[in-house]
C-alpha positions as CSV (number, residue, x, y, z in Angstrom):
1,M,-4.2,-39.3,-22.7
2,T,-4.1,-37.6,-19.2
3,R,-6.0,-34.6,-18.1
4,A,-3.0,-32.3,-18.1
5,A,-2.0,-33.3,-21.6
6,A,-5.5,-32.7,-22.9
7,Q,-5.3,-29.1,-21.6
8,S,-2.2,-28.5,-23.8
9,V,-3.0,-30.5,-26.9
10,D,-3.9,-27.6,-29.2
11,D,-0.5,-25.9,-28.8
12,A,1.6,-29.0,-27.9
13,R,5.2,-28.6,-28.8
14,I,6.4,-32.0,-27.4
15,L,5.2,-35.6,-28.0
16,L,6.0,-37.7,-24.9
17,V,5.9,-41.5,-25.5
18,E,6.2,-43.6,-22.3
19,D,4.2,-46.8,-21.3
20,D,5.0,-46.5,-17.6
21,E,2.0,-44.5,-16.3
22,I,3.7,-43.1,-13.2
23,M,6.8,-42.0,-15.1
24,R,4.6,-40.5,-17.9
25,Q,2.5,-38.6,-15.4
26,S,5.6,-37.3,-13.5
27,L,7.3,-36.1,-16.7
28,E,4.1,-34.6,-18.0
29,D,3.3,-32.8,-14.7
30,R,6.8,-31.3,-14.6
31,L,6.6,-30.1,-18.3
32,Q,3.3,-28.4,-17.4
33,M,4.9,-26.8,-14.4
34,E,7.7,-25.5,-16.6
35,G,5.1,-24.0,-19.1
36,I,6.1,-26.4,-21.9
37,P,3.0,-27.7,-23.8
38,A,3.1,-31.4,-24.3
39,V,0.9,-34.3,-25.4
40,S,1.6,-37.8,-23.9
41,V,0.8,-41.3,-25.2
42,S,1.6,-44.8,-24.0
43,D,2.3,-46.7,-27.2
44,L,3.7,-46.6,-30.7
45,A,0.3,-46.6,-32.4
46,A,-0.9,-43.6,-30.5
47,A,2.4,-41.8,-31.2
48,R,2.0,-42.4,-34.9
49,R,-1.5,-40.9,-34.8
50,E,-0.2,-37.8,-33.1
51,L,2.6,-37.4,-35.6
52,S,0.1,-37.6,-38.5
53,R,-2.1,-34.8,-37.1
54,R,0.3,-32.1,-35.8
55,A,3.7,-30.5,-36.3
56,L,5.9,-30.9,-33.2
57,D,9.2,-29.4,-32.1
58,L,10.4,-32.4,-30.2
59,V,9.7,-36.1,-29.7
60,V,10.7,-37.8,-26.4
61,T,10.2,-41.6,-26.5
62,D,11.1,-44.8,-24.7
63,V,13.2,-47.2,-26.7
64,R,11.0,-50.2,-25.7
65,L,7.2,-49.8,-26.2
66,P,4.4,-52.3,-25.8
67,D,3.6,-52.5,-29.5
68,G,7.0,-51.7,-31.0
69,N,10.1,-49.7,-30.4
70,G,11.6,-46.3,-30.5
71,Q,13.5,-47.0,-33.7
72,A,10.3,-47.4,-35.7
73,L,9.1,-44.0,-34.3
74,F,12.5,-42.4,-35.0
75,E,12.4,-43.6,-38.6
76,Q,8.9,-42.2,-39.1
77,V,9.9,-38.8,-37.6
78,C,13.0,-38.7,-40.0
79,R,10.8,-39.6,-42.9
80,E,7.8,-37.3,-42.3
81,H,9.2,-34.5,-40.1
82,P,12.9,-34.1,-41.0
83,G,14.7,-31.9,-38.6
84,T,12.5,-32.6,-35.6
85,P,14.8,-33.8,-32.8
86,V,14.2,-37.1,-31.1
87,V,15.3,-37.8,-27.5
88,L,15.3,-41.4,-26.3
89,M,14.7,-42.8,-22.8
90,T,16.1,-46.2,-22.1
91,A,16.8,-48.7,-19.4
92,Y,20.4,-49.7,-18.9
93,A,20.0,-52.9,-20.9
94,S,18.9,-51.0,-24.0
95,V,21.7,-48.4,-24.0
96,P,23.4,-50.0,-27.1
97,D,20.1,-49.6,-29.0
98,A,19.9,-45.9,-28.0
99,V,23.5,-45.3,-28.9
100,S,23.0,-46.8,-32.4
101,L,20.0,-44.5,-32.9
102,V,22.0,-41.4,-31.8
103,K,24.6,-42.4,-34.3
104,A,21.8,-42.6,-36.9
105,G,20.7,-39.0,-36.1
106,A,18.7,-39.0,-32.8
107,S,19.3,-36.0,-30.7
108,D,20.3,-37.6,-27.4
109,Y,19.3,-40.3,-24.8
110,L,18.7,-40.6,-21.1
111,T,19.3,-43.7,-19.1
112,K,16.6,-44.7,-16.6
113,P,16.3,-43.9,-13.8
114,F,17.2,-40.2,-14.5
115,D,16.8,-37.0,-12.6
116,I,13.8,-35.0,-13.9
117,D,15.9,-31.8,-13.8
118,A,18.2,-33.4,-16.3
119,F,15.2,-34.3,-18.4
120,I,14.0,-30.6,-18.4
121,T,17.5,-29.3,-19.2
122,L,17.7,-31.7,-22.2
123,V,14.2,-30.7,-23.4
124,R,15.0,-26.9,-23.1
125,R,18.3,-27.4,-24.9
126,N,16.5,-29.1,-27.8
127,L,13.7,-26.6,-28.0
128,S,16.3,-23.8,-28.0
129,R,18.1,-25.5,-30.9
130,V,14.8,-25.8,-32.8
131,E,14.0,-22.1,-32.2
132,D,17.5,-21.1,-33.3
133,A,17.2,-23.1,-36.5
134,R,13.8,-21.6,-37.2
135,Q,15.1,-18.1,-36.7
136,A,18.1,-18.8,-38.9
137,E,15.9,-20.1,-41.6
138,L,13.7,-17.0,-41.5
139,V,16.7,-14.7,-41.6
140,A,18.2,-16.7,-44.6
141,R,14.9,-16.5,-46.4
142,D,14.0,-12.8,-45.9
143,G,16.8,-11.2,-44.1
144,T,15.3,-10.0,-40.9
145,A,11.9,-11.5,-40.1
146,F,11.2,-13.0,-36.7
147,R,8.4,-15.5,-35.8
148,A,5.5,-13.6,-34.3
149,G,4.6,-15.0,-30.9
150,S,8.1,-16.3,-30.3
151,G,8.4,-14.3,-27.0
152,V,11.1,-11.8,-28.1
153,L,9.3,-9.1,-26.1
154,G,7.7,-11.2,-23.4
155,H,5.5,-14.1,-22.6
156,S,2.2,-12.2,-21.9
157,P,-0.7,-12.0,-24.3
158,A,-0.2,-8.2,-24.5
159,M,3.4,-8.5,-25.7
160,R,2.6,-11.4,-28.0
161,R,0.0,-9.1,-29.7
162,I,2.7,-6.4,-30.2
163,E,5.0,-9.0,-31.8
164,E,2.2,-10.0,-34.2
165,L,1.6,-6.3,-35.1
166,V,5.4,-5.7,-35.7
167,A,5.4,-8.8,-38.0
168,R,2.6,-7.3,-40.0
169,L,4.4,-4.0,-40.4
170,R,7.3,-5.5,-42.2
171,N,6.6,-4.3,-45.7
172,V,5.2,-0.8,-44.9
173,D,6.9,2.5,-44.0
174,S,4.1,4.0,-42.0
175,S,5.0,6.1,-39.0
176,V,4.6,4.4,-35.6
177,L,3.8,6.0,-32.2
178,I,4.9,3.9,-29.2
179,T,3.5,5.0,-25.9
180,G,4.0,3.7,-22.4
181,E,5.5,4.5,-19.0
182,S,9.2,5.0,-18.5
183,G,11.1,1.7,-18.6
184,V,8.5,-0.5,-20.3
185,G,10.7,-1.1,-23.3
186,K,9.5,1.4,-25.9
187,E,13.0,1.6,-27.5
188,V,13.2,-2.2,-27.6
189,V,10.0,-2.3,-29.6
190,A,11.4,0.4,-31.9
191,H,14.5,-1.7,-32.5
192,L,12.4,-4.7,-33.3
193,I,10.3,-2.8,-35.8
194,H,13.5,-1.6,-37.5
195,R,15.2,-5.0,-37.5
196,N,12.0,-6.6,-38.9
197,S,11.6,-4.0,-41.7
198,R,12.9,-3.8,-45.2
199,R,15.1,-1.0,-43.9
200,A,17.0,-3.3,-41.6
201,E,20.2,-2.9,-43.5
202,G,20.0,0.8,-43.1
203,P,20.9,2.8,-39.9
204,F,18.8,3.0,-36.8
205,V,19.3,6.5,-35.3
206,A,17.8,7.0,-31.8
207,V,17.3,10.5,-30.5
208,N,16.3,11.3,-26.9
209,C,14.5,14.6,-27.5
210,A,14.3,15.3,-23.8
211,A,18.1,15.2,-23.4
212,I,18.9,17.9,-26.1
213,P,19.1,21.5,-24.9
214,V,16.2,23.5,-26.3
215,N,18.5,25.9,-28.2
216,L,20.2,22.9,-30.0
217,V,17.2,20.7,-30.9
218,E,16.8,22.1,-34.4
219,S,20.5,21.8,-35.1
220,E,20.7,18.2,-33.7
221,L,17.7,17.0,-35.7
222,F,18.2,18.9,-39.0
223,G,21.9,19.8,-39.0
224,H,23.5,23.2,-39.7
225,E,25.9,24.8,-42.1
226,R,29.2,26.4,-41.0
227,G,28.6,29.9,-39.7
228,A,24.8,29.4,-39.2
229,F,25.1,30.7,-35.7
230,T,27.8,31.7,-33.2
231,G,30.0,28.6,-32.5
232,A,29.0,26.8,-35.7
233,E,32.6,26.4,-36.9
234,R,31.9,23.6,-39.3
235,R,29.0,21.8,-41.1
236,H,27.0,19.5,-38.9
237,I,24.9,16.6,-40.3
238,G,21.6,16.2,-38.4
239,R,20.1,13.0,-37.1
240,F,17.5,12.9,-40.0
241,E,20.3,12.8,-42.6
242,M,22.2,10.3,-40.5
243,A,19.2,8.0,-40.7
244,K,18.9,8.1,-44.5
245,G,17.8,4.8,-45.9
246,G,16.9,3.6,-42.4
247,T,14.9,4.5,-39.4
248,I,14.9,7.5,-37.0
249,F,13.5,6.9,-33.5
250,L,12.4,10.1,-31.8
251,D,12.1,9.2,-28.1
252,E,10.2,11.6,-25.8
253,I,8.8,13.4,-28.8
254,A,6.5,15.5,-26.6
255,E,9.6,17.4,-25.4
256,I,10.2,18.9,-28.8
257,P,9.6,22.7,-28.6
258,P,6.5,24.0,-30.5
259,E,8.6,26.1,-33.0
260,V,10.5,22.9,-33.9
261,Q,7.3,20.9,-34.2
262,V,6.3,23.1,-37.2
263,K,9.5,22.2,-39.0
264,L,9.2,18.5,-38.1
265,L,5.7,18.5,-39.6
266,R,7.0,20.0,-42.8
267,I,9.7,17.3,-43.0
268,L,7.2,14.5,-42.5
269,Q,4.9,16.0,-45.2
270,E,7.6,16.9,-47.9
271,R,10.2,14.3,-47.0
272,K,12.9,17.0,-47.3
273,V,15.1,18.7,-44.7
274,E,17.0,22.0,-44.7
275,R,20.0,22.4,-42.5
276,V,20.0,25.5,-40.2
277,G,21.7,28.2,-42.3
278,G,21.3,26.3,-45.5
279,G,19.1,27.0,-48.5
280,E,19.1,23.7,-50.4
281,P,16.4,21.2,-49.3
282,I,17.8,17.6,-49.0
283,S,15.6,14.7,-49.9
284,L,15.1,12.1,-47.2
285,D,14.3,8.4,-47.3
286,V,13.6,7.8,-43.6
287,R,11.0,6.0,-41.6
288,I,9.8,7.8,-38.5
289,L,9.2,6.0,-35.2
290,A,8.3,8.1,-32.1
291,A,7.7,7.4,-28.5
292,T,6.5,9.2,-25.4
293,Q,5.4,8.5,-21.8
294,V,3.3,11.6,-22.0
295,D,-0.5,11.5,-22.7
296,L,-0.4,13.3,-26.0
297,E,-4.1,13.8,-26.2
298,K,-3.9,15.8,-23.0
299,A,-1.0,17.7,-24.4
300,L,-3.1,18.5,-27.4
301,E,-5.9,19.9,-25.2
302,R,-3.3,22.1,-23.4
303,G,-1.8,23.4,-26.7
304,R,1.6,21.8,-26.0
305,F,1.6,19.5,-29.0
306,R,0.4,20.2,-32.5
307,P,-2.7,18.2,-33.6
308,D,-1.5,18.0,-37.2
309,L,1.9,16.6,-36.1
310,Y,0.1,14.1,-33.7
311,W,-1.9,12.7,-36.6
312,R,1.2,12.5,-38.8
313,I,3.2,10.4,-36.3
314,N,0.2,8.4,-35.0
315,V,-0.5,6.3,-38.1
316,I,0.1,3.1,-36.2
317,H,-0.2,3.3,-32.4
318,I,1.5,0.7,-30.1
319,A,0.8,1.0,-26.4
320,V,3.2,-0.9,-24.2
321,S,1.6,-2.0,-20.9
322,P,3.4,-1.5,-17.6
323,L,5.0,-4.5,-16.1
324,R,2.5,-4.6,-13.2
325,D,-0.3,-5.3,-15.7
326,R,1.6,-8.3,-17.3
327,P,2.8,-10.4,-14.4
328,E,3.4,-13.3,-16.8
329,D,6.5,-11.4,-18.1
330,V,8.2,-10.9,-14.7
331,V,9.8,-14.3,-14.2
332,Y,10.0,-14.9,-18.0
333,L,12.1,-11.8,-18.5
334,A,14.0,-12.3,-15.2
335,R,15.2,-15.7,-16.4
336,K,16.4,-14.1,-19.7
337,F,18.3,-11.4,-17.8
338,V,19.9,-14.0,-15.6
339,T,21.2,-15.8,-18.6
340,E,22.5,-12.6,-20.2
341,F,24.2,-11.3,-17.1
342,A,25.7,-14.7,-16.2
343,Q,27.4,-14.7,-19.6
344,E,28.5,-11.1,-19.3
345,M,30.0,-11.7,-15.8
346,G,31.3,-15.1,-16.5
347,K,29.4,-16.6,-13.6
348,P,28.0,-20.2,-13.6
349,V,24.5,-19.1,-12.5
350,A,21.8,-21.3,-14.0
351,G,18.6,-19.5,-12.9
352,L,16.5,-18.3,-9.9
353,S,15.4,-20.2,-6.9
354,A,11.7,-20.8,-6.3
355,S,11.6,-18.3,-3.4
356,A,13.4,-15.7,-5.5
357,E,10.9,-16.0,-8.3
358,A,8.1,-15.8,-5.8
359,R,9.6,-12.6,-4.4
360,L,9.9,-11.0,-7.9
361,L,6.2,-11.6,-8.4
362,E,5.4,-9.6,-5.2
363,M,7.6,-6.6,-6.2
364,P,5.7,-3.6,-7.7
365,F,8.4,-2.5,-10.2
366,P,7.4,1.1,-10.7
367,G,10.5,1.4,-13.0
368,N,9.1,-1.5,-15.1
369,V,11.4,-3.7,-17.1
370,R,14.3,-1.3,-16.7
371,E,14.0,-1.7,-12.9
372,L,13.6,-5.5,-13.2
373,K,16.8,-5.7,-15.3
374,N,18.6,-3.6,-12.7
375,V,17.5,-5.9,-9.9
376,I,18.7,-9.0,-11.7
377,E,22.0,-7.4,-12.6
378,R,22.6,-6.6,-8.9
379,A,21.5,-10.1,-7.9
380,L,24.0,-11.7,-10.3
381,A,26.7,-9.5,-9.0
382,L,26.0,-10.7,-5.4
383,C,25.1,-14.3,-6.2
384,A,27.7,-16.9,-4.9
385,G,25.9,-20.1,-5.9
386,S,24.4,-21.7,-9.0
387,R,21.0,-20.0,-8.6
388,V,19.9,-16.5,-7.5
389,Q,18.5,-16.8,-4.0
390,L,16.0,-14.6,-2.2
391,H,18.8,-12.8,-0.2
392,D,20.5,-11.9,-3.5
393,L,17.4,-10.0,-4.6
394,T,16.9,-8.2,-1.4
395,P,20.3,-7.9,0.4
396,F,19.5,-4.7,2.2
397,E,15.8,-5.2,3.2
398,P,15.2,-5.2,7.0
399,E,13.7,-8.4,8.4
400,E,9.9,-8.1,8.9
401,E,8.5,-8.0,12.3
402,P,6.3,-11.1,13.0
403,E,2.6,-10.3,12.6
404,T,0.3,-10.6,15.7
405,G,-3.4,-11.1,15.9
406,H,-4.5,-14.2,14.0
407,Q,-3.7,-17.5,15.7
408,P,-3.2,-20.2,13.1
409,S,-4.8,-23.5,13.6
410,L,-2.7,-26.7,14.0
411,K,-3.6,-27.7,10.4
412,E,-2.4,-24.3,9.0
413,T,0.8,-24.5,11.1
414,V,1.6,-28.0,9.8
415,E,0.7,-27.0,6.2
416,D,2.9,-23.9,6.4
417,A,5.8,-25.9,7.9
418,E,5.5,-28.6,5.2
419,R,5.4,-26.0,2.4
420,A,8.4,-24.1,3.9
421,A,10.4,-27.4,4.2
422,I,9.7,-28.3,0.6
423,L,10.7,-24.8,-0.7
424,G,13.8,-24.7,1.4
425,T,14.9,-28.1,0.3
426,L,14.2,-27.3,-3.3
427,D,16.4,-24.2,-3.1
428,Q,19.1,-26.2,-1.2
429,A,19.2,-28.9,-3.9
430,D,18.7,-26.6,-6.9
431,W,15.4,-28.3,-7.7
432,A,16.9,-31.7,-8.1
433,I,13.7,-33.6,-7.5
434,G,15.2,-37.0,-6.7
435,E,17.6,-35.5,-4.2
436,V,14.8,-33.4,-2.6
437,A,12.6,-36.5,-2.2
438,E,15.4,-38.4,-0.7
439,I,16.2,-35.6,1.8
440,L,12.6,-35.3,2.8
441,G,12.2,-39.1,3.1
442,I,9.3,-39.3,0.6
443,S,8.8,-40.7,-2.9
444,R,9.0,-38.6,-6.0
445,K,5.3,-39.1,-6.7
446,N,4.5,-38.0,-3.1
447,L,6.7,-35.0,-3.5
448,W,5.0,-34.0,-6.8
449,E,1.5,-34.3,-5.2
450,K,2.6,-32.1,-2.2
451,M,4.1,-29.5,-4.6
452,K,0.8,-29.4,-6.6
453,R,-1.2,-29.1,-3.4
454,H,0.9,-26.2,-2.1
455,G,1.0,-24.5,-5.5
456,I,4.8,-24.8,-5.7
457,A,6.1,-24.4,-9.3
458,R,8.9,-22.5,-10.9
459,D,6.5,-20.3,-12.9
460,R,4.4,-19.4,-9.9
C-alpha cells in the first residue's frame, strides 16, 4: 500500500486494484487530488482482505491480476456487498471478459490506455449513484432523513457538525435559534431542519420580520378579523396559523418591535394565538425556528430584546460561520452552483478551470454564500466554453500593474514560467492529462510530479 493510500485508509470510499505500480500510483494520486479517499492494492488476495475489513462505495479493479482475475473479485463483491458498483479496467485483448462481466451486473469498464479525466468522471458518476441510492433508501425508510456528514450544507468540518446536529434534532420539536452574518445560509439550515423533522409533511412558512412594516407586524404574524382596524375589510389568517402542523421560520427576529415580542412570548408559552380584533384563542401546533444576524446578547444589554423571549427561542443554538472562516467550502459550493446553473441555463459547462478555482479562494466574499452564488451565476451567463475560466469570474476587473522592487532569481523565474505553462495548458485542454502531457512534451508521470511540486490541484 502506498503512502497516499495509507493517509486515507480510515475513511476510504474506493478500493483500487491494479498490479501496475505506475498506473496504480497515478490513479491514486489523482483521486487524492480530487479529494476522493481511496485504498489501493496490487493483487486479488489483498483486495479480498480489504473487502472483509471495511464497507466501500466503489471497487475499481483490473480484469487480469497476478493471482487471479477481476471476475473472482466481482463475484465476491456481489455476494458480500450487494449493490456496491464495480468498474473494470482492461487491456484491449480482455474487452470480451469485461463486457461479459458488465452483462452480469458490473457497473462499467475502461479500456487501457485511458484518459485519467475519463476515469475520474466515471468514478464520480458511480459515487453519485451510490449517494442517490442511499438517500432514496433513507427517504423510503423514514420519509425525510438525510445522512449526516453527506455535505448537503458544505464540505468544511463546521458545516458537517451542523449537519450532524440537524440529524439529532429529527424527533424533537425544540425551538432553534440560527445565527450568522447575512448570506451565510441560515434559511438553508432552517429548511434542512424542517425537511429532516417529523413535521416535514407540514408547511414551512418563512417570515422576514425586517421586511414587514412595523404597524403590520402583529397582523401578519397573528392574523386579524374583519373590521379589526381601518382597512381590515376581511379576515386575514396570520403566518402562525398558516404554519399549523409544520414549521414557522422567523428570519431577522431581532427586528420584531418590543410590544409584539410580548405577544410572541405568550404564544410560545401557551401555544395559542389570538387574531387582532378576535376574542377566541386558537390552538397552535407549530415548531419555531428563528434567525438573526444581530448579536442578541448585546441587544439584551441595550433593552432591545426581551430576555425571556431570548431564552424561549434559544433552546438549541446553531451558529453558521462566515464563508471566509471555512475556505474548504468555497470551491465545493462553487462546483455545486456551476452544476445547478448549467442545468437551469441549458449550457454544457462541466466545471471550473484551475485558475478560476484559485481565484475564488482569493476572494473575500463579504456577502458570504449568497455572494458566491451570485458570482457563479454571472460566470455561467458569460461562459462560452466547457469550463468557467478566470475571465468569466472577473470580467470587469482592471489588469494589475506589474509589481516592482523584488528581482526574482533565475530559478524562481523558471519555476514560475513552468507553473504558468502547466496551468495554462490544463485550462486549455480542460484538464485532459494525457493531452496536456503530449502538448508539453513530457510523460504523464513527469507531469504529475511537476503538478505535485507546484501544488497544482483542482481543490487547491
